[in-house]
C-alpha positions in Angstrom: 110.5 98.1 78.0 111.0 101.2 80.1 108.6 102.8 82.6 108.8 106.3 83.9 108.0 107.2 87.5 104.8 109.1 88.1 106.6 111.2 90.7 109.8 111.1 92.8 110.8 112.2 96.3 114.1 112.6 98.0 114.2 108.9 98.9 111.9 107.1 96.4 109.8 106.7 93.2 106.2 105.8 92.4 105.4 103.9 89.1 102.0 103.5 87.6 102.1 100.0 86.2 100.8 96.4 86.7 103.4 94.6 88.8 103.9 92.0 86.1 104.7 94.7 83.6 107.0 96.6 86.0 109.0 93.4 86.8 109.6 92.9 83.0 110.7 96.5 82.6 114.3 97.8 82.7 113.6 99.6 85.9 112.2 96.4 87.5 115.1 94.3 86.4 117.5 96.8 87.9 116.1 96.0 91.3 117.1 92.3 91.3 119.2 91.5 94.3 118.8 95.0 95.7 115.6 95.1 97.8 116.0 94.6 101.6 112.3 94.4 102.3 109.2 93.9 100.2 106.3 95.1 102.3 102.8 95.0 100.9 99.1 94.3 101.3 98.0 92.7 98.0 94.4 92.9 96.9 92.4 90.5 99.1 90.6 87.5 97.4 87.2 89.2 97.8 84.0 87.9 96.3 82.9 91.4 95.2 85.1 93.3 92.7 86.6 96.4 94.3 87.8 99.5 92.5 91.4 98.9 93.6 91.3 95.6 91.8 91.2 92.0 93.0 90.9 88.4 91.8 88.9 85.7 93.4 88.9 81.9 93.6 91.5 79.8 92.0 92.5 82.7 89.7 93.6 84.6 92.8 95.7 81.8 94.1 97.4 81.2 90.8 98.1 84.9 90.4 99.7 85.3 93.8 101.8 82.1 93.5 103.0 83.3 90.1 104.6 86.3 91.8 106.7 84.4 94.3 109.8 83.8 92.2 110.0 87.3 90.5 109.5 89.0 93.9 112.0 86.7 95.6 114.5 87.5 92.9 114.4 91.2 93.9 115.6 90.4 97.5 119.1 90.7 98.8 120.5 87.5 100.3 119.2 88.5 103.8 116.1 90.4 102.6 112.5 89.7 103.6 109.0 89.7 102.2 106.1 90.8 104.5 102.6 90.4 103.2 99.4 91.4 105.0 96.6 89.1 103.9 93.0 89.3 104.9 90.5 86.5 105.5 88.3 85.2 102.7 84.7 83.9 102.8 82.9 81.5 100.5 80.5 83.3 98.2 76.9 83.4 99.6 77.8 81.1 102.5 78.6 81.8 106.2 81.8 79.8 105.8 85.4 80.9 105.8 87.4 80.1 102.7 90.8 78.4 102.9 91.8 80.4 99.8 94.0 82.9 101.5 95.8 80.2 103.4 96.2 78.0 100.3 97.5 81.1 98.4 100.0 81.8 101.2 101.2 78.2 101.4 101.6 78.0 97.6 103.5 81.3 97.6 106.0 80.1 100.2 106.4 76.7 98.7 106.8 77.8 95.1 109.9 75.7 94.3 111.9 78.3 92.4 111.3 81.1 94.9 113.3 79.4 97.7 111.3 81.0 100.5 110.6 80.0 104.0 108.1 81.3 106.6 109.9 83.1 109.3 107.0 84.1 111.5 103.2 84.7 111.5 101.7 87.9 113.0 98.2 88.9 113.8 97.1 92.5 113.3 94.0 93.1 115.6 92.0 96.2 114.7 88.9 96.6 116.9 87.8 99.6 114.9 87.0 97.5 111.8 83.3 97.6 110.8 81.3 94.4 111.3 81.9 92.0 108.4 80.9 90.0 106.5 77.7 92.1 107.0 75.3 89.5 105.8 76.3 87.0 108.5 77.3 89.4 111.3 74.8 92.3 111.3 71.9 90.9 109.3 71.6 87.2 110.1 73.6 87.6 113.4 75.2 84.1 113.1 78.9 85.1 112.9 81.3 87.5 114.7 83.1 90.6 113.4 86.1 89.7 111.4 88.5 92.0 113.2 92.0 90.9 112.3 94.3 90.2 109.4 97.3 87.9 109.1 100.8 89.2 108.4 103.3 86.7 107.0 107.1 87.3 107.2 109.1 85.3 104.6 112.7 85.3 103.5 115.2 83.4 101.3 117.4 82.7 104.3 116.8 81.2 107.7 118.6 84.3 109.1 117.4 87.4 107.3 118.4 90.8 108.6 116.3 91.5 111.7 116.8 93.1 115.1 114.0 93.1 117.7 116.0 95.6 119.8 114.8 98.3 117.3 111.1 97.6 118.0 111.0 97.2 121.8 107.8 97.9 123.7 107.8 100.3 126.7 108.1 98.3 129.9 105.0 97.7 131.9 104.5 99.5 135.2 105.2 96.3 137.1 108.5 95.7 135.2 109.6 99.3 135.9 108.9 98.7 139.6 110.9 95.5 139.5 113.9 97.2 137.9 113.7 99.9 140.5 113.6 97.6 143.5 116.1 95.1 142.0 114.3 92.0 143.2 111.7 89.5 142.2 110.4 86.0 142.9 113.1 83.8 141.3 113.2 80.0 141.3 111.3 77.1 139.7 107.8 77.6 138.3 105.0 75.1 138.0 105.9 74.8 134.3 109.4 73.6 135.5 110.9 76.7 133.9 113.7 78.1 136.2 113.8 81.8 136.7 117.3 82.9 137.6 118.0 85.5 140.4 119.3 88.2 138.1 117.8 87.3 134.7 115.3 90.2 134.7 117.5 92.9 136.3 119.1 94.2 133.1 117.3 97.3 131.7 117.2 96.7 127.9 115.1 99.8 127.3 111.9 97.9 126.8 110.5 94.4 126.3 110.5 92.2 123.2 107.2 92.7 121.3 104.7 90.0 120.8 103.6 88.8 117.3 100.1 90.1 117.9 99.6 93.8 117.2 97.1 95.1 119.6 96.3 98.5 118.0 93.9 99.4 120.8 93.6 98.0 124.3 91.7 94.7 124.6 91.3 95.0 128.3 89.3 98.0 129.6 91.5 100.6 131.2 94.7 98.9 130.1 97.0 101.0 127.8 98.4 98.9 125.0 102.2 98.8 125.0 102.9 99.2 121.3 106.4 99.1 120.1 108.1 102.5 120.2 108.1 102.8 116.4 104.4 102.4 116.2 103.9 106.1 116.7 100.9 106.5 114.4 97.3 105.8 115.7 95.6 103.4 113.4 92.1 104.9 114.1 93.2 108.5 113.9 91.2 110.6 111.5 93.4 113.7 112.0 96.5 112.7 110.2 97.5 114.9 107.2 96.4 112.4 104.5 92.9 111.8 105.7 92.3 115.5 106.6 93.5 116.6 103.2 91.3 114.0 101.5 88.2 115.4 103.4 89.1 119.0 102.5 89.4 118.1 98.8 86.3 115.8 98.7 88.4 112.7 97.9 87.3 109.2 98.9 90.3 107.6 100.5 91.5 104.2 99.5 89.3 101.7 101.4 92.1 99.2 102.3 95.1 101.2 103.5 97.9 99.5 105.3 98.1 100.9 108.9 101.0 103.3 109.2 102.1 101.7 112.4 102.3 98.3 110.8 104.5 99.6 108.1 106.7 101.4 110.7 107.1 98.3 112.7 108.4 96.1 109.9 110.5 98.8 108.3 112.3 99.4 111.5 112.5 95.7 112.5 113.9 94.4 109.2 115.9 97.2 107.6 118.5 99.9 108.3 118.6 103.5 107.2 119.6 103.6 103.5 118.2 100.1 102.7 115.7 99.7 99.8 112.0 99.0 100.5 109.6 97.9 97.7 105.8 97.8 97.6 104.3 96.1 94.5 100.7 97.0 95.4 101.2 100.5 96.8 97.7 101.9 96.9 98.2 105.4 98.4 101.8 104.4 99.3 101.8 104.0 103.1 105.0 102.0 102.7 106.9 104.7 100.8 105.7 107.4 103.2 106.9 105.6 106.3 110.1 104.6 104.5 110.8 108.2 103.7 110.2 109.3 107.3 112.6 106.5 108.5 115.4 107.4 106.0 115.0 104.3 103.8 115.1 104.3 100.0 111.9 103.0 98.4 110.1 102.1 95.2 106.3 101.7 94.9 104.2 100.3 92.1 100.4 101.0 91.7 98.0 100.5 88.8 95.4 103.1 89.7 96.2 106.7 88.7 93.8 108.1 91.3 95.5 106.4 94.1 98.9 107.6 92.9 97.4 111.1 93.0 96.3 110.4 96.6 99.9 109.2 97.3 101.2 112.6 96.4 99.2 114.1 99.3 101.3 112.1 101.8 104.5 113.7 100.6 103.0 117.2 101.1 102.8 116.3 104.8 104.6 118.9 107.0 106.4 116.0 108.7 108.0 115.1 105.3 108.6 118.7 104.2 110.3 119.6 107.5 112.5 116.6 107.4 113.6 117.4 103.8 114.2 121.0 104.7 116.3 119.9 107.7 118.2 117.5 105.4 118.9 120.3 103.0 120.5 122.4 105.7 123.0 119.7 106.6 
């Protein structure tokens, strides 16, 4: 079976297809062993059916686990899978479900996939609306669910990764330390020994934490996001959202933050590597990959979201980059 791309760009292709059908196609089979990074946010296991499609309960867990081996087969030997997975709640109860965790564990432990969990990340988004509304804003017995988990997996204990490519800007105090070339060395109460010159090398920034603080948690404190996180998660002025408003289009309700995609694409791949998103939505992954000179393939079932994805590639940032490339 062959599938044709809905549209192409200089660096990538979008296919309208169920992921299961795409993986069985000639085009899907050609990707085996070629993908450096699978970066995606699959439909969450929500109790209410959404337009963008989602399973619930045991069916969701079985479905996600069934994809572990075919997706793992796409990876290079040092490739990675990064999945953003939201929390789930029991239907009609103010109780969190373990479904998303059981699904993740089942996915990683699927025996034929040969995956291991490299690291867990937290993506904190204070701009998220209070949810689940029944228990947070109506009954007032729970707190706003303001973060999602991001799980990094690989077929190897040592997948391609380089945290020097995603450094955070130094804090003001660290900049002062580097300038004065002195600090309080010696043994700490924790019994950890700080050497006299261990912090005097300027590496261009500090190693990021595995919690993405998209806005400052402390009042008056500027969040030190990694340098690649150059897109504001809460911005309503980027080209995609502005164009959707102008055309009367309702944007996809569960878009991956641009800065999240930028972080992992820079952290886990090099220019020219292939990035794949099996649940592309409006194709945040492909858009960021294109900006960062990575090849990409995206799969999405909904034709309307694919049409929204086209908007991203009319962005002047993309067009200017392509024009510049054409002049070289």
